[in-house]
TIDO-555700 format. One record per residue (C-alpha): residue in one letter; x, y, z. Coordinates in steps of 0.05 Angstrom, whole numbers, plus 5000, padded with zeros to 4 digits. Layout:
N
AXYZ
...
This chain:
86
X544488341711
X544488101641
X538688181590
X538287491578
X537287481660
X532088091666
X528087671612
X527087021652
X523787391694
X518587611659
X513087111633
X512686921563
X505287331561
X508687891580
X513487941530
X508387831481
X504888411513
X510888791511
X511888671438
X504888791422
X505489441449
X512289651412
X508789461344
X502789751360
X501790461310
X501291031360
X495891531341
X501592101331
X503691561281
X496691361248
X497191761186
X504291611170
X504090811170
X496290651167
X498190431101
X504590111108
X503189361103
X508789051145
X506789551201
X500289341199
X501688561188
X507488631256
X502088941294
X496788401282
X501287871284
X503088141356
X496388091378
X494987381357
X501187221404
X497587541456
X491087231445
X494486521432
X498386571506
X491086771537
X488586131502
X483786521458
X484886161389
X478986451360
X481187241366
X488686981346
X485986671289
X482087281265
X488387771279
X492887271231
X487887291178
X488688071181
X495888031180
X495787611113
X489788091089
X496188661096
X500688191065
X497087961004
X493888640995
X486488281003
X485288881050
X487489611051
X486990181100
X479490571110
X480291211087
X480291671155
X473491891178
X475892631193
X478792791128
X474593001063
X468093171097
X465993851076
């Protein structure tokens, strides 16, 4: 079975959820990628797609605004709460 044929058996929502899972920053990669603007924006855009497909436009808009914030450098990662404490 070709890859295209296999994808035809998956719903659009399932594809978006798989993309969101793929682009989500894992706990193991958090410190390395928490300030990576491309990674953070990609993560938020994928989440927005899932919310759009679930007919939750306000949640999608919030994720898209976060993605834009990462790209235009208007937001940045907060410090890790477990570091810097005595």
